[in-house]
Every structure is written in C-alpha cells, then in structure tokens.
C-alpha positions in Angstrom: -2.4 36.1 -29.8 1.4 36.1 -30.4 2.4 35.4 -34.0 4.6 32.3 -34.3 7.9 32.8 -36.0 8.5 30.9 -39.2 10.7 27.8 -38.9 14.3 28.4 -39.9 16.1 26.7 -42.8 18.2 24.0 -41.1 21.5 22.6 -42.1 19.9 19.2 -42.8 17.8 20.9 -45.5 20.8 22.7 -47.0 22.9 19.5 -46.9 20.2 17.5 -48.6 20.0 19.9 -51.4 23.7 19.9 -51.8 23.9 16.1 -51.8 21.2 16.0 -54.6 23.1 18.5 -56.6 26.3 16.5 -56.3 24.5 13.3 -57.4 23.3 15.2 -60.6 26.8 16.5 -61.2 28.2 12.9 -61.0 25.5 11.8 -63.5 26.5 14.6 -65.9 30.2 13.8 -65.5 29.4 10.1 -66.4 28.1 11.3 -69.7 24.4 11.3 -68.5 24.5 7.5 -68.2 22.4 5.9 -65.5 19.3 6.9 -63.5 20.2 9.8 -61.2 16.8 9.7 -59.4 18.0 6.6 -57.5 21.1 8.2 -56.2 19.3 11.4 -55.4 16.6 9.5 -53.4 19.3 7.6 -51.5 21.1 10.8 -50.7 18.0 12.4 -49.3 16.9 9.4 -47.2 20.4 8.9 -45.8 20.8 12.6 -44.7 20.1 12.2 -41.0 20.5 14.5 -38.1 23.6 12.6 -36.9 26.4 11.2 -39.0 26.2 7.9 -37.2 22.5 7.6 -38.1 23.4 8.3 -41.7 25.8 5.3 -41.6 23.1 3.1 -40.2 20.5 4.2 -42.8 23.0 3.9 -45.6 24.1 0.4 -44.5 20.5 -0.7 -44.3 19.6 0.9 -47.7 22.5 -1.0 -49.4 21.3 -4.3 -47.8 17.8 -3.6 -48.9 18.9 -2.8 -52.4 21.0 -6.0 -52.7 18.2 -8.2 -51.5 15.7 -6.6 -53.9 18.1 -6.9 -56.8 18.8 -10.6 -56.1 15.2 -11.6 -55.7 14.3 -9.5 -58.7 16.8 -11.4 -60.9 15.5 -14.7 -59.5 12.0 -13.7 -60.5 13.2 -12.7 -64.0 15.0 -16.1 -64.4 11.8 -18.0 -63.4 9.7 -15.9 -65.8 12.1 -16.6 -68.7 11.5 -20.3 -68.3 7.7 -19.9 -68.6 5.8 -20.9 -71.8 5.2 -18.1 -74.4 1.8 -16.4 -74.0 1.6 -16.9 -70.3 2.3 -13.2 -69.5 -0.3 -13.1 -66.7 1.7 -15.8 -64.8 4.8 -13.6 -64.9 3.0 -11.0 -62.8 1.9 -13.7 -60.4 5.6 -14.8 -60.0 6.7 -11.2 -59.3 3.9 -10.7 -56.8 4.7 -13.9 -55.0 8.4 -13.0 -54.9 7.5 -10.1 -52.6 6.9 -12.6 -49.8 10.3 -14.2 -49.6 12.2 -10.9 -50.0 10.3 -9.3 -47.1 10.6 -12.6 -45.1 14.4 -12.7 -45.5 14.8 -9.1 -44.3 12.7 -9.8 -41.2 14.6 -13.1 -40.6 17.9 -11.1 -40.7 16.4 -8.6 -38.2 16.4 -5.8 -40.9 12.7 -5.0 -41.0 13.4 -1.4 -41.9 14.7 -2.6 -45.3 11.6 -4.7 -46.1 9.7 -2.0 -48.2 12.9 -0.9 -50.0 13.8 -4.5 -50.9 10.3 -5.1 -52.3 10.4 -1.9 -54.4 13.8 -2.7 -55.9 12.5 -6.2 -56.7 9.7 -4.6 -58.7 12.0 -2.2 -60.5 14.3 -5.1 -61.6 11.7 -7.7 -62.4 9.1 -5.6 -64.3 9.7 -5.3 -68.0 11.8 -2.2 -68.8 12.8 -1.3 -72.4 15.9 0.7 -71.2 17.9 -2.0 -69.6 18.1 -5.8 -69.4 17.2 -7.1 -65.9 20.8 -7.6 -65.0 21.8 -4.1 -66.1 18.8 -2.7 -64.2 19.9 -4.5 -61.0 23.5 -3.4 -61.3 22.5 0.2 -62.2 20.1 0.5 -59.3 22.7 -0.8 -56.8 25.4 1.4 -58.1 23.2 4.5 -58.2 22.1 3.8 -54.6 25.7 3.5 -53.4 26.6 6.7 -55.1 23.8 8.5 -53.3 24.7 7.0 -50.0 28.4 7.9 -50.3 27.6 11.4 -51.3 25.2 11.8 -48.4 27.8 10.5 -45.9 30.5 12.8 -47.3 28.3 15.9 -47.2 26.9 15.1 -43.7 30.5 14.7 -42.4 31.7 18.0 -43.7 31.7 21.1 -41.3 32.3 24.6 -42.3 35.8 25.8 -41.3 35.0 27.7 -38.1 37.4 28.2 -35.2 36.0 26.5 -32.1 36.2 28.2 -28.7 37.1 25.6 -26.2 37.8 28.0 -23.3 34.1 28.4 -22.3 31.9 26.4 -19.9 28.3 26.9 -21.1 25.6 26.6 -18.3 21.9 27.1 -19.0 18.9 27.1 -16.8 16.3 24.6 -17.7 12.6 25.4 -17.4 12.0 28.6 -19.4 15.5 28.7 -20.7 16.1 25.7 -23.0 12.9 23.8 -22.0 9.6 25.3 -23.1 6.0 24.2 -22.5 6.5 21.2 -24.9 9.9 20.2 -23.6 13.2 20.7 -25.3 12.7 21.1 -29.0 14.1 18.6 -31.6 16.3 21.4 -33.0 17.9 22.1 -29.7 18.5 18.4 -29.0 20.2 17.8 -32.3 22.3 21.0 -32.2 23.4 20.4 -28.6 24.3 16.8 -29.3 26.4 17.9 -32.3 28.3 20.5 -30.2 28.7 18.1 -27.2 30.1 15.4 -29.5 32.4 18.0 -31.0 33.8 18.9 -27.6 31.8 21.8 -26.2 31.6 22.0 -22.4 27.9 22.3 -21.7 25.6 21.5 -18.8 22.3 22.4 -17.2 21.5 24.1 -13.8 18.0 23.5 -12.6 15.7 23.7 -9.6 14.5 20.2 -10.4 15.6 17.0 -8.7 17.6 14.6 -11.0 14.5 12.4 -11.0 12.4 15.1 -12.5 15.1 16.2 -15.0 16.2 12.8 -16.4 12.9 12.1 -18.3 13.2 15.4 -20.2 16.9 15.3 -21.1 17.2 11.6 -22.0 17.8 12.5 -25.7 20.6 15.0 -24.8 23.9 13.3 -24.6 25.4 15.2 -21.7 29.0 14.5 -20.8 29.3 16.9 -17.9 27.4 16.5 -14.6 24.3 18.7 -14.1 23.7 21.1 -11.3 20.4 20.1 -9.7 18.1 21.0 -6.9 19.1 24.7 -7.1 22.7 23.8 -6.5 22.3 21.3 -3.7 23.8 18.5 -5.8 26.1 17.9 -8.7 24.8 14.8 -10.6 26.5 12.6 -13.1 23.8 11.8 -15.7 25.7 9.0 -17.4 26.7 7.1 -14.3 23.6 8.1 -12.2 25.9 9.3 -9.4 26.0 12.2 -7.1 29.5 13.8 -7.3 29.0 16.6 -4.8 26.4 18.0 -2.4 25.8 21.2 -0.4 23.6 19.9 2.4 22.4 21.1 5.8 24.6 20.4 8.8 23.6 17.5 11.1 22.9 19.9 13.9 20.7 22.2 11.8 18.8 19.1 10.4 18.1 17.8 13.9 17.0 21.3 15.1 14.6 21.8 12.2 13.1 18.3 12.6 12.5 19.0 16.3 11.0 22.4 15.6 8.6 21.2 12.9 7.4 18.3 15.1 6.8 20.7 18.0 4.8 23.0 15.6 2.8 19.9 14.4 4.0 20.5 10.8 4.6 17.7 8.3 7.7 17.9 6.0 9.3 16.0 3.2 13.0 15.6 3.9 15.2 15.0 0.8 18.3 13.0 1.9 21.4 11.9 0.0 22.5 8.5 1.2 25.4 7.0 -0.6 24.3 7.3 -4.3 20.6 7.3 -3.6 18.2 10.3 -3.1 15.6 9.3 -0.5 12.6 11.3 0.5 11.4 10.8 4.1 7.9 11.7 5.1 5.3 11.2 7.9 1.6 11.8 8.5 0.1 14.2 6.1 -1.6 17.3 7.5 -3.4 18.5 4.4 -4.7 17.4 1.0 -2.0 19.4 -0.9 0.8 17.3 0.7 -1.1 14.1 -0.1 -1.6 15.1 -3.7 2.0 16.0 -4.1 3.0 12.6 -2.8 0.5 10.7 -5.0 1.8 12.5 -8.2 5.5 12.0 -7.5 5.8 8.6 -5.9 5.2 6.7 -9.1 8.4 8.0 -10.6 11.1 5.3 -10.8 13.7 7.9 -9.9 12.1 8.8 -6.6 12.3 6.8 -3.4 9.7 7.7 -0.7 10.2 6.3 2.7 7.8 6.6 5.6 9.9 7.3 8.7 13.0 9.2 10.0 16.2 9.7 8.0 19.3 7.6 8.8 22.1 9.1 10.9 24.7 8.9 8.2 22.6 10.5 5.4 23.0 14.2 4.2 19.9 16.3 4.4 19.7 18.3 1.2 16.5 20.3 1.9 13.1 20.3 3.7 9.9 20.8 1.7 6.8 22.0 3.5 3.4 22.3 1.7 1.5 25.1 3.5 -1.1 27.7 3.1 0.7 30.9 2.0 0.1 32.7 5.3 1.4 29.8 7.3 4.5 29.6 5.1 5.1 33.3 5.8 4.9 32.7 9.5 7.2 29.7 9.4 9.8 31.4 7.3 9.7 34.5 9.7 10.2 32.3 12.8 13.0 30.3 11.2 14.9 33.4 10.2 14.7 34.6 13.8 16.1 31.3 14.9 18.8 31.2 12.3 21.2 33.6 13.9 24.2 32.3 12.0 22.3 32.7 8.7 22.9 29.1 7.7 19.6 28.7 5.8 18.3 29.6 2.3 14.6 29.8 1.7 12.9 29.3 -1.7 9.1 29.6 -2.4 7.2 28.0 -5.2 3.6 28.7 -6.0 3.3 27.1 -9.4 1.6 23.7 -9.7 0.2 23.8 -6.2 -3.2 23.9 -4.7 -4.8 27.4 -4.6 -3.7 29.4 -1.6 -0.9 26.9 -0.9 2.8 27.1 -1.7 6.0 25.0 -1.4 8.5 26.3 1.1 12.0 24.8 0.6 14.7 25.1 3.2 18.3 24.6 2.0 21.8 25.3 3.2 23.0 28.8 2.3 25.6 27.2 0.1 23.1 25.3 -2.0 23.1 27.8 -4.9 23.8 27.3 -8.5 26.6 29.8 -8.2 28.4 27.7 -5.6 27.9 24.4 -7.4 29.1 26.0 -10.7 32.3 26.9 -9.0 32.7 23.3 -7.8 32.1 22.1 -11.3 34.9 24.3 -12.5 37.2 22.7 -10.0 36.1 19.3 -11.5 36.8 20.2 -15.2 39.5 22.8 -14.9 39.6 26.6 -15.3 37.1 27.9 -17.9 35.3 31.2 -18.6 31.6 30.7 -17.8 28.8 31.6 -20.2 25.5 31.5 -18.4 21.9 31.7 -19.7 19.0 32.3 -17.3 15.4 33.2 -17.0 14.0 32.9 -13.5 14.9 34.1 -10.0 16.8 31.0 -9.1 19.3 31.8 -11.9 20.2 35.3 -10.7 23.2 34.3 -8.5 24.6 32.2 -11.3 24.1 35.0 -13.9 25.8 37.5 -11.6 28.8 35.2 -11.1 29.3 34.4 -14.7 32.1 35.8 -16.9 29.4 36.4 -19.6 25.7 36.1 -19.0 22.5 36.1 -21.2 18.9 36.7 -20.2 16.2 35.0 -22.3 13.8 37.4 -24.0 11.0 36.5 -21.6 13.2 36.4 -18.4 12.1 38.2 -15.3 13.3 41.8 -15.0 15.8 40.9 -12.2 17.6 38.5 -14.5 17.6 41.0 -17.4 19.1 43.6 -15.1 21.8 41.2 -13.9 22.8 39.8 -17.3 25.3 41.2 -19.7 23.2 40.5 -22.8 19.6 39.9 -23.6 18.5 37.4 -26.3 16.1 39.0 -28.8 14.0 35.9 -29.7 11.6 34.4 -27.1 12.1 30.9 -28.6 14.0 28.5 -26.3 16.0 27.6 -29.4 17.6 31.0 -29.3 19.7 29.9 -26.4 21.2 27.0 -28.4 21.7 29.2 -31.5 23.6 31.6 -29.2 25.8 28.9 -27.8 26.6 27.7 -31.4 27.6 31.2 -32.5 29.9 31.6 -29.5 31.4 28.2 -29.7 32.0 28.3 -33.5 32.1 32.0 -34.4 32.6 33.2 -37.9 36.1 34.7 -38.5 34.6 38.2 -38.6 32.5 37.8 -35.4 33.5 40.1 -32.5 34.7 38.4 -29.3 32.5 38.2 -26.2 34.8 40.5 -24.4 34.3 43.2 -27.1 30.5 42.6 -27.1 30.4 43.0 -23.3 32.4 46.2 -23.4 30.0 47.6 -26.1 26.9 46.6 -24.1 28.2 48.2 -20.9 29.0 51.4 -22.7 25.5 51.4 -24.3 23.9 50.9 -20.9 26.1 53.6 -19.4 25.3 56.1 -22.1 21.6 55.2 -21.9 
C-alpha cells in the first residue's frame, strides 16, 4: 500500500500565525491594556482562503459583535433596576436576552452572526471584576476590529515575486489536476488566486463540456477550455462554443450511410448554434442502452432520437461495440478514408466487459490544433503544458515547455521536457505557481530545459 505524503503547511496557516503575532504585538505596544485573545480569535476566524471572503467574514463578525454588545448592555441596564437580593432573576434576564439578539440577526438575514452575537452578549452581561459592562462592550468591539483589520492586511499582502505573464498554462484534466476524488481544495484555491492575479490558465480534456462543468464549477476560469479532445473551444463563463473542428458534411453523410448499411447504432454529437446535441437511434446492445441511461439525466446533455439537422456540425461519432467488432470497423474505415480525414480514439474504461467506445473525429480535432486556435484568441504566448495520458501527447509535443505527471504513461514522459516528482495532482498546481511567480534566484524555464536535454543526452 502506498504511503500517503504528509499535508504541506499552507499559506493560510502561516498567515494565521502571523496575524495572531501582530495582534499580540499591538497589545504589548498599547501597554498590555485590553484582552488580546479577542483580537487573536477574530484574526484567525477572518483568515479565509480568498481575500473577498475575509471581507465578508470580517463584516459579519463586526455586525455580530455590535449586536451582542448592544443587547448585553440592555440586559445589564435591566438587571441594575432589579431589587437587591434577586440575583437569580439577573441570570433569567440574561438567558432570555439570547432570544431577541438571535432573532434580530435572523431578521436582518445575518444568521451566520447569531452564535457570535449571543456569545458577546454573555461576555458583556455576566459580572466581570475587570471592567464595567460599558468598558467590556467597548473593549470587546475594539479588540475584534483590531483582529479583523490585521487579518485583512495580512491576507492581502503577497510576497514580492516577479510574475511571468508571457506563458499560457494548459493542463490535462483527468489524471493531471483531477484525481479520483476530483480537484483538491488546495488546487482550487491556488488556481483561483493565480487566475485572479492574471495567470493565463486553461484545461484541455477528453470530456464534453457537460461532463467537465460539474467538476470545475469552483474554479473561476477566465479562458475557454479545450474540450472533446480538441473538437471544441468552450467558454465556461458564457456557456458558448467559440470554435470547433468538426467533420465535413460529406464525410458525415458517408459515415451515417455506412453505419446504417452495416446495421450499427451510433451516437452523433452535433454542434448546432450554441447547443451540443446528441442524436441516436435504435440500440443494438445493452452497453449502448446503459450509456444512454447514465448520461441522459445530465442537465448539460441533450439527447434527441432521430437524424441530425442539415445545418449542424458533426463533432464526432461514438460507437459502443465489442472490442473485436470495433477493430473490424476501424480497419474498414481506415481503408475507406483515402484522404486521411479521420481520427480514431478508443476508450475501454467505464464500459461493459469486452466492450469499448470507438470515437471518430476529424483529423484536426486534437488538443494541439485547438491550443493553437486559443493562442490566436488571446495573443502570442509561450505554452507550458502538463499531461498524463495518450490524448495529451500531441499537445505535450507541441508545447514550448512540457511536463509529464509522475504517474503519466511512458509515451507522455518520453515526449515531455520535464517530469514532476510527486504523484499528487497538487504537484501540477505547485509547479504552475513556481513558474508564474518564481523566486528571484530561480533558473528560467529555458535554462532548465537546456539542462534537462543535456542530462538526457549524456545519459
């Protein structure tokens, strides 16, 4: 059993410790007056993964503190008017005051501040020999604000590192930045930080946009993604197809006629305006039916029983066949394809035993071709590519600088300039970060590539 690597100390941990230290320093500079634990607690709670989240948490914490302080003072005022010797009634008043303070936060649609407001109420209203109730309320509010301001300041500060804006970073998806449990929280946070900061980053995948969207909804991509092995360029934000490399109308009609004459069923993926439609007919085996039943419930897939419209663009055919039948079909199609217009891809994962998925694309439907079209869209950049499987090879070979993941197939490792040492999918994101924001003493990618080539040559 492989040993899991220990989690790394993240910047949020480091920044939280730094914020607490600054709160203590402010306490000392104030002559050790106040209660620093309040500011330290506020600083830790407000230290969020994103600066904008820290603002929201800080704002809510101030609101919660003010509500708690106000209701705490009201409870103290009521208790001071009670007859002497009725101490038990004071605790009843404080307990009942919890109801309106929570009710007000819910009424103002700030339920996340409810618990904090109640806690501050108790801190202010319960007898305390150190401060009067008013002093306690003011102290708690000021200490909380100090912690929030320190947290926001620390969270907004970045180390002075020169950013490399000249690169376009393109990664494969499954097996590259997406593991068995999806994209990790670390990768999402770091990618979003870099994207917000201006890094040009996108994903190239074999998946359809429909299959991809559910797994990248927490990544705030600005550039379009290369999907369906390079058949389309898809704008995630606007849900639009910006470009496609589809089959010609003549080839589409020829393949439809051939499959019908061979009594084969096929799924035909068609781009029509800004919609991806999947046309199908009578199923010939259980594997086809099972694929349809699993996929049709997706809100991003549109299955239509019938023939494609004349003005649509056929992106690819999908046949679900026994492996031997798929071999025979591919052999016959290659003989027919004298102009070499077709590209064949085989998938055997997640299929019935003895079956495979045979996909038939245009020869131009590759990640390499669509990456070049993306460069036309964003302007000239040097490409840094990360890959792991056979569908990434053409893109890896075409890149200015390329990396193979630690568990990539041998063909990708051979084609890539560099190989990542860690098998974790987070290693890709860490690599992007160190290239995009290198330390001043870090060698350039050009230097690293020359060294790696020399090492391979000497080896």
